[in-house]
N, C-alpha and C positions, 0 to 999 in steps of 0.2 A: 717225401719230399715234404716238409713242413717251412713254411713260410711266417715270419714273427714281424708284427710292427708293434712299434712303442709308442707311447701318447702320455702327455700329461706333465712333460718337464716345463721349464719355465724359470723366469726370475722371482725370486721372494726374498723376506727378510728372514734374518736370523731369528727363531722362536716360531717360526708358521711351519705351515703344516703342505704338503702334497702327495697325492696317489697317482703312483705311474702304472700303468695299464700297458700290457702285451696281448695283443690278440695273435691268434694261433691259426692257419689253415690247417685243413686234414682231418680226416676221420679220427683219427686215432692218438689224439691230442691228451686223452686219460693217460695212455701208456707211457707216456714221457715225463722224468724228473726236469724241473724247471727250476732256471737259476738267474738273479740279477747281479750283474758286473757292475763295475764304473770304473773311468779310466779318468783322473784328474790330468792336465799337462804335465806333461814332462815327468809321468810316473807310469809305473804297470797297470794294468788291467788287474783289479782285484775282484775278488767274490762278495759280495753284500749279502746276499740271502738266497737259498734254496729251497726247494720243497717237493718230495717225492711225488711220485705217479699216485701212490695212493697214499689220499689226504691222511695227514696227522704228523709225518716228519718233517721237521725243517729244520734249516740250520741258519744262523745268523753269527755276522763278524762280531768281534768283542768292541767295536767301535761305534756300530749301530745295535746293539742290544740293547732294549726295553727302549728304542724308539723307532725302531721299524718292526712292521707285520708283514709277511710277505701270506699271500692268501691266494687260491685255486678257483676258479669255476669250471670245471670240466664240462657242464650243459651248454657251456658260453664260450668254451675255447679261449680261457682266458687267465691270465694269470697279473697279480698286482702286487704292488709293492707300496705301503702306506709308511710315509714317513713324516715322523713327528719332529718339534723342537729342534729344527735343521740348524744346521752350524755352517758358518763360512766354510769348513774343513769337508762338507758333503759336496761342492764344487763341483762339479764332475761331466762327463757323460756316462748317462745309465745305460747298459745293454741287457736284454731279454735273448736268454739262449735255454736251448733243449736239449734236453740226453734221450736218446732214444732208450726202452727198457733194455738192460743187457750189456749197456757199453760201458757201463763201470761206474764209479761212483760220484755223486753232485759235487763233491767238495773240490774236483780236479778240473781245471779250465780245460786241458787237452782232453778230456771225456766229452765235452759239447758238441753236439754235432751241427746243430742249426743256432744262426745268431741273426738278431734284429738289428739294424741299422742303429740304432741309440739314440736319444733325447740328452738333450743337453738341461743339466737342472744348475743353477747359478744362486747361491746363499750370499746377499751380501748382509754386511754387519752393519 
């Protein structure tokens, strides 16, 4: 069992930066692939970025590519999402999620085994 707790959201202006953090419980964090999703009001939840259990493989949605960096620190059981040059369309609730090794590709929401409660990011114009 893994518990995920996000932090770092808030209200910022367009062009600002934010760093979201996700703290994970459990002793096997390094064996989980991790993803950051977001859900804007009235829209579906979408994958923003993901990182494999073995550091090196990452994925970014086209909408954030070049502005966002996902990273993980297995020693601290944490995953981060650095977001730069924020835009109003980045406004959403951001969720951290984990996939157990062997549960499938991190591209697909249905494969994720554990979810955090989410943190609100609001970008004003």
